[in-house]
C-alpha positions in Angstrom: -63.5 -74.3 8.3 -62.6 -73.0 11.9 -63.8 -73.2 15.2 -66.6 -71.1 16.9 -65.3 -69.7 20.2 -68.5 -71.2 21.6 -67.5 -72.4 25.0 -68.5 -75.9 26.0 -69.3 -76.9 29.6 -68.1 -79.8 31.3 -68.6 -81.4 34.5 -64.9 -83.8 35.7 -65.4 -87.0 37.2 -62.5 -88.9 39.2 -58.6 -87.4 40.0 -56.4 -89.7 38.8 -55.6 -92.7 35.7 -56.3 -91.1 32.2 -58.4 -89.6 31.0 -61.2 -90.5 29.4 -64.0 -87.5 27.1 -67.4 -88.1 26.9 -69.1 -86.6 23.8 -73.5 -87.4 24.2 -76.0 -87.9 21.4 -78.5 -85.6 20.4 -80.7 -84.2 23.0 -78.6 -85.4 25.7 -75.8 -84.1 28.0 -72.7 -84.9 29.7 -74.6 -85.8 32.7 -75.9 -88.8 30.7 -72.4 -90.7 31.3 -71.8 -89.6 34.7 -72.4 -93.6 36.2 -70.3 -94.8 33.2 -67.5 -92.0 34.7 -68.5 -92.9 38.3 -67.9 -96.7 38.0 -64.2 -96.1 36.0 -62.9 -94.6 38.9 -60.1 -94.6 40.0 -59.5 -96.2 36.6 -60.0 -93.0 34.9 -61.2 -89.8 35.2 -63.5 -88.5 32.6 -64.7 -85.1 31.0 -68.3 -85.4 30.4 -68.9 -82.8 27.8 -72.1 -80.9 26.6 -72.1 -80.2 23.0 -73.0 -77.2 21.1 -76.4 -76.5 20.9 -77.1 -78.8 24.3 -76.8 -78.9 28.0 -74.8 -75.6 29.2 -72.9 -74.6 26.3 -72.8 -72.6 23.8 -76.0 -71.6 20.9 -73.9 -71.8 17.2 -75.7 -70.6 13.7 -75.5 -72.9 12.0 -74.8 -77.2 12.3 -71.5 -78.4 10.8 -69.9 -81.9 12.2 -66.3 -80.2 10.6 -67.3 -77.6 13.4 -68.9 -79.4 16.2 -65.4 -81.0 15.8 -63.0 -78.1 16.3 -65.5 -76.3 19.3 -64.2 -79.2 20.8 -61.0 -79.5 20.0 -60.6 -76.2 21.6 -61.7 -77.2 24.6 -59.7 -79.7 24.8 -56.8 -78.2 24.4 -56.9 -75.7 26.9 -58.5 -78.4 29.5 -57.7 -81.6 29.5 -56.1 -82.0 26.5 -53.6 -79.2 27.4 -50.6 -81.8 28.3 -50.8 -84.5 26.2 -53.7 -86.6 24.7 -56.3 -87.9 26.2 -59.0 -90.4 25.2 -62.3 -90.2 23.4 -65.6 -91.7 23.5 -69.0 -91.0 21.1 -72.0 -92.3 21.0 -74.3 -91.4 18.1 -74.0 -87.2 17.1 -71.2 -87.5 19.1 -69.4 -90.5 17.7 -69.3 -88.6 14.8 -68.0 -85.5 16.1 -66.0 -87.5 18.1 -64.6 -89.3 14.7 -64.1 -86.4 12.5 -61.6 -85.0 16.6 -59.8 -87.9 15.7 -59.1 -87.2 12.2 -58.7 -83.9 12.6 -56.8 -83.0 15.8 -55.4 -86.7 15.9 -52.7 -85.4 18.3 -55.4 -85.0 20.9 -56.1 -88.8 21.0 -55.0 -91.3 21.8 -58.0 -94.3 21.9 -61.3 -93.3 20.4 -64.9 -95.5 21.4 -67.4 -94.8 18.9 -70.4 -96.6 19.7 -73.5 -97.2 18.0 -73.2 -95.1 15.0 -71.4 -95.9 11.6 -69.4 -92.9 9.8 -72.3 -92.7 7.1 -74.8 -90.5 6.2 -77.9 -92.0 7.3 -80.6 -91.2 5.5 -84.3 -91.3 8.0 -84.1 -89.5 10.5 -87.6 -89.5 10.7 -87.7 -90.6 14.2 -85.8 -87.7 15.7 -88.0 -85.3 13.4 -90.8 -86.4 15.5 -89.2 -85.6 18.6 -88.4 -82.4 17.5 -92.5 -81.6 16.4 -93.4 -83.5 19.5 -91.2 -81.6 22.1 -91.8 -77.9 19.7 -95.8 -78.6 20.4 -95.3 -77.8 24.4 -96.4 -73.8 24.7 -93.8 -73.2 27.5 -95.4 -69.7 28.7 -98.6 -71.9 29.6 -96.5 -74.7 31.3 -96.8 -75.3 34.7 -94.5 -78.1 35.6 -92.4 -81.0 34.2 -95.0 -83.2 34.5 -97.9 -81.4 32.8 -95.2 -82.0 30.1 -94.4 -85.1 30.3 -98.1 -86.0 30.6 -98.4 -84.1 26.8 -96.0 -86.0 25.4 -97.3 -89.3 26.5 -99.5 -90.1 23.5 -97.1 -89.0 21.0 -93.6 -90.8 23.0 -95.5 -93.6 24.6 -92.0 -94.5 25.9 -91.7 -93.3 29.5 -87.3 -93.6 29.1 -87.5 -91.6 26.2 -89.6 -88.6 27.6 -87.8 -88.6 30.8 -84.6 -88.2 29.3 -85.7 -85.4 26.2 -87.2 -83.8 29.6 -83.8 -83.4 30.8 -83.4 -80.1 29.2 -86.8 -78.6 30.3 -85.2 -76.0 33.0 -87.1 -73.9 35.0 -85.7 -70.2 34.2 -87.2 -67.5 36.4 -91.7 -67.6 36.1 -91.7 -70.0 33.8 -89.5 -73.4 31.3 -86.9 -72.5 28.9 -85.1 -75.7 26.5 -81.3 -76.0 27.6 -81.3 -77.7 24.3 -81.6 -75.8 20.3 -84.8 -77.5 19.5 -85.0 -75.0 16.5 -81.7 -75.1 14.7 -81.3 -78.5 15.5 -84.3 -79.6 13.6 -83.4 -77.4 10.6 -80.3 -79.4 10.7 -81.2 -82.9 10.5 -79.6 -83.5 7.2 -76.3 -82.6 8.2 -77.2 -84.4 11.1 -77.7 -87.0 10.1 -74.5 -87.0 7.2 -70.3 -87.9 7.9 -68.2 -85.4 6.4 -65.9 -86.8 3.4 -63.0 -87.3 4.2 -60.0 -88.2 1.2 -57.2 -90.1 2.8 -57.2 -89.0 6.2 -56.5 -91.9 8.7 -56.6 -92.4 12.7 -54.0 -94.6 12.8 -54.5 -94.7 16.8 -56.8 -98.0 18.1 -60.3 -98.2 18.0 -63.7 -99.8 20.1 -66.9 -99.3 17.7 -69.5 -100.9 19.5 -72.9 -101.7 18.9 -76.0 -102.6 20.8 -77.1 -105.7 18.9 -80.7 -104.7 18.7 -79.8 -100.7 16.9 -79.7 -100.6 13.0 -76.5 -98.1 13.6 -74.0 -100.3 12.8 -74.5 -102.6 9.3 -71.8 -105.5 8.1 -71.7 -103.1 5.3 -70.5 -99.9 7.2 -67.5 -102.1 7.8 -65.6 -100.9 4.8 -65.7 -96.8 5.6 -65.2 -97.4 8.4 -61.7 -99.6 8.5 -60.5 -97.4 5.1 -60.4 -94.4 8.4 -59.8 -96.4 10.9 -57.6 -98.8 10.2 -57.3 -100.1 13.5 -60.6 -100.5 14.6 -62.2 -103.7 16.2 -65.6 -104.7 17.0 -67.6 -105.2 19.5 -71.7 -106.3 19.7 -73.5 -105.9 23.3 -75.9 -109.0 23.4 -80.0 -107.0 24.2 -79.5 -103.3 24.0 -81.0 -101.1 21.8 -79.2 -97.6 20.8 -78.4 -96.7 24.2 -76.2 -99.1 24.6 -74.6 -97.8 28.1 -78.0 -97.0 30.1 -79.0 -100.5 28.8 -76.1 -102.5 29.5 -74.2 -99.9 31.7 -71.6 -103.1 33.7 -70.7 -104.8 30.3 -70.2 -100.8 28.7 -68.5 -100.0 31.8 -66.3 -103.2 31.8 -65.4 -102.8 27.9 -63.9 -99.3 28.8 -61.7 -100.3 31.2 -60.2 -103.1 29.4 -60.1 -100.9 26.5 -59.2 -97.7 27.9 -56.1 -99.1 29.9 -55.0 -101.4 27.8 -50.5 -101.0 27.1 
């Protein structure tokens, strides 16, 4: 499968050091890693990518991890990886994209960090189905403010932090509002988002840091064999008192880990 030429939006942070490319998770945007990227300067510079169907990047007609990875690979080849490999980090869905990219395009990746996700299929996507269904019920034609949307979501999504994260993708458009995330495609693609492609014999032989949140269930002991089969040089670190959004819950610990890993000889 070849990459769709859908252009990607990216924000660059920093001017010195090797480059780390950040790939966000479902409903996210590259700017979610802005504070982490700033904290890594001047040791490292960062490329914060909006994945397809998110942020300011173009939408695609289908969702497929191979296609997503190939699109990002083409972006890297024409930008920050034009002169050689870069470091790559992916969180959640973005972690799966990052793993597929490293396996299919190893010449582009020096070191890989995978944050709170595993190269396995997750059968239950009920939580994400609930979130997308809740967002889809907002009547954008009658919406007068972001605050009104937040109020509408308080009952189905009581967690203030989660609502704030989701509503980052709600933006003004003319006299109304629109979603910067492709809700319809992502909703019908939840089985594919929870899945992971099959690889027969492929491996990424570079160093890999596998970061898990201690209070999250996306990295389990039984997933280690699948991870090590694809990434033989993987080392795992679990961050205490952190859930799925490790970088937001424990930013200082997270930044320290990244700096040490991406600047190692």
